[in-house]
C-alpha positions in Angstrom: -22.7 -23.1 -28.7 -20.0 -23.9 -26.6 -19.3 -25.0 -23.0 -19.8 -22.0 -20.7 -16.7 -22.9 -19.3 -14.9 -22.5 -22.3 -16.4 -19.1 -23.0 -15.5 -17.9 -19.9 -11.6 -18.8 -20.3 -11.6 -17.3 -23.7 -13.6 -13.9 -22.2 -10.8 -14.1 -19.6 -8.1 -14.2 -21.9 -9.1 -11.5 -23.9 -9.6 -9.5 -20.5 -6.0 -10.3 -19.6 -4.4 -8.0 -22.4 -6.4 -4.7 -22.0 -5.8 -5.3 -18.0 -1.8 -5.2 -18.7 -2.1 -2.2 -20.9 -4.3 -0.6 -18.1 -1.8 -1.6 -15.1 1.2 -0.6 -17.4 -0.3 2.7 -18.2 -0.5 3.3 -14.5 2.8 1.8 -13.7 4.1 4.3 -16.3 3.0 7.5 -14.2 4.2 5.8 -11.0 8.1 5.4 -11.5 8.2 4.2 -7.9 6.1 1.4 -8.4 8.3 0.2 -11.3 11.4 0.3 -9.5 9.7 -1.7 -7.0 8.4 -4.3 -9.5 11.8 -4.2 -11.6 13.8 -6.8 -8.9 11.5 -9.4 -9.9 12.0 -9.1 -13.8 11.1 -12.9 -15.0 8.7 -13.9 -12.3 4.9 -14.1 -13.0 2.0 -13.0 -10.7 -1.0 -15.1 -10.5 -4.1 -13.8 -9.1 -7.2 -16.0 -8.3 -10.7 -15.3 -7.7 -12.9 -19.0 -7.9 -14.6 -19.5 -9.7 -13.1 -17.4 -12.3 -10.1 -18.3 -14.3 -6.8 -16.9 -12.9 -5.1 -14.0 -14.4 -1.4 -13.8 -14.6 0.7 -11.2 -15.4 4.7 -11.5 -16.1 7.0 -8.8 -14.8 9.4 -7.1 -17.4 12.6 -5.6 -16.8 11.9 -2.2 -16.4 9.2 -3.0 -13.9 6.2 -3.2 -16.3 4.3 -6.2 -17.2 3.1 -8.4 -19.8 0.5 -11.7 -19.9 2.2 -14.5 -18.0 2.3 -18.7 -18.0 3.5 -20.2 -15.1 3.3 -18.3 -11.6 6.0 -17.8 -9.1 3.4 -16.1 -6.9 -0.3 -16.8 -6.6 -2.6 -14.8 -4.6 -6.1 -16.4 -4.1 -9.5 -14.6 -2.5 -10.7 -16.9 0.1 -14.2 -17.6 1.1 -13.3 -15.3 4.1 -12.3 -12.5 1.7 -16.3 -11.1 1.3 -17.1 -11.2 5.4 -13.9 -9.5 5.5 -14.4 -6.7 3.1 -17.0 -5.4 5.4 -14.5 -4.7 8.2 -12.1 -2.8 5.8 -9.1 -3.3 3.5 -6.8 -4.5 6.4 -9.2 -7.4 7.3 -9.8 -8.3 3.2 -5.9 -8.0 2.5 -5.5 -10.9 5.9 -8.1 -13.1 3.7 -5.8 -13.1 0.9 -4.1 -16.4 0.4 -0.1 -16.3 -0.9 1.4 -19.2 -2.5 5.2 -18.1 -3.8 7.5 -15.8 -3.5 7.4 -14.0 0.0 9.3 -11.1 -1.1 7.2 -10.5 -4.4 4.0 -11.0 -2.4 5.2 -8.2 0.3 5.7 -5.9 -2.9 2.7 -6.8 -4.6 0.4 -6.2 -1.5 2.5 -3.0 -0.9 1.4 -2.0 -4.6 -2.2 -2.9 -4.0 -2.9 -0.6 -0.6 -0.6 2.2 -2.0 -0.9 2.3 -6.2 -3.7 4.6 -7.2 -5.2 5.3 -10.6 -5.5 9.6 -11.0 -8.6 8.8 -13.3 -9.5 12.3 -13.8 -6.2 13.2 -15.0 -6.3 10.5 -18.1 -9.7 11.7 -18.6 -9.2 15.4 -18.9 -6.9 14.9 -21.8 -9.4 13.2 -23.8 -12.8 15.1 -22.7 -11.9 18.3 -20.9 -11.4 19.1 -17.2 -15.3 20.0 -16.3 -16.5 16.7 -17.9 -13.8 14.8 -16.5 -14.1 16.1 -12.9 -18.0 15.2 -13.1 -17.1 11.9 -14.8 -14.7 10.9 -11.8 -17.2 11.8 -9.4 -19.8 9.9 -10.8 -17.0 7.1 -10.9 -16.2 7.8 -7.5 -20.3 7.7 -6.2 -20.6 4.6 -7.8 -17.6 2.7 -6.3 -18.3 4.1 -3.0 -21.7 2.5 -3.7 -20.7 -0.8 -4.9 -18.3 -1.2 -1.9 -21.1 -0.1 0.5 -23.4 -2.7 -1.1 -20.5 -5.5 -0.8 -20.2 -4.2 3.0 -23.8 -4.6 3.6 -24.2 -7.6 1.8 -21.0 -9.4 3.8 -23.1 -8.2 7.0 -26.1 -9.4 6.0 -24.7 -12.6 5.4 -23.0 -12.7 8.8 -26.3 -11.7 10.5 -28.0 -14.8 8.6 -25.1 -17.2 9.3 -25.5 -16.4 13.6 -29.2 -15.4 13.9 -30.8 -17.4 11.2 -28.9 -20.5 9.9 -27.0 -21.2 13.1 -23.9 -21.7 11.1 -21.8 -19.2 14.0 -22.2 -18.5 17.1 -22.9 -14.6 18.3 -20.7 -12.9 20.6 -22.6 -13.4 23.6 -23.0 -17.1 23.0 -19.4 -17.4 22.9 -18.9 -15.1 26.1 -21.6 -17.0 28.0 -19.5 -20.5 26.8 -16.3 -19.0 27.9 -17.9 -18.3 31.8 -19.4 -21.8 31.9 -16.2 -22.8 30.9 -14.3 -21.0 33.6 -17.0 -22.2 36.1 -16.8 -25.8 35.2 -12.5 -25.4 35.5 -12.7 -24.0 39.0 -15.2 -26.7 40.1 -13.0 -29.5 38.7 -9.9 -27.8 40.7 -12.0 -27.3 43.5 -12.9 -31.1 43.5 -9.1 -32.3 42.9 -8.5 -30.4 46.2 -11.0 -32.4 48.2 -9.4 -35.3 46.5 -6.4 -34.5 47.6 -7.3 -34.1 51.2 -9.1 -37.0 51.2 -6.1 -39.2 50.3 
């Protein structure tokens, strides 16, 4: 049996092509998104979420994608990404580490916020309107459940880090510490004034 890391790399390589096809299908229906990507033709965007292998997407002339090689932009999820997800999309996006072409990064993040797949429309062509509506509703419910579970997990981790493991100080601890520092600063200022008067 092969090494697990090699198996994971092979799996991610086989996953890259279907992801490219799915993203291109989405881009075909959204002309505005292709127009925003087209000026960056020839560049490659790399997505990293350690410990998983990276995914690379090359931008083609028409604003579509192909599997890529050397990255001109790398977007990496940081250890803070999971806890930030509990606070919402904006907080999550701020935890993404960006390395490379800043203009391309701005466009990719804009697309990540605004590009949405109309799964129900695509499914209705395959299985009919009623079944597509029901299946899309189930998928939305499942996605909402997963997001809720991720938020609860992040909140639980934050509570554990603050209360049990004492890895982070709770907000009340910060406030008490700030008050003590301010009181000490005031006492030092008064002491300096007294010393100045004696001198």
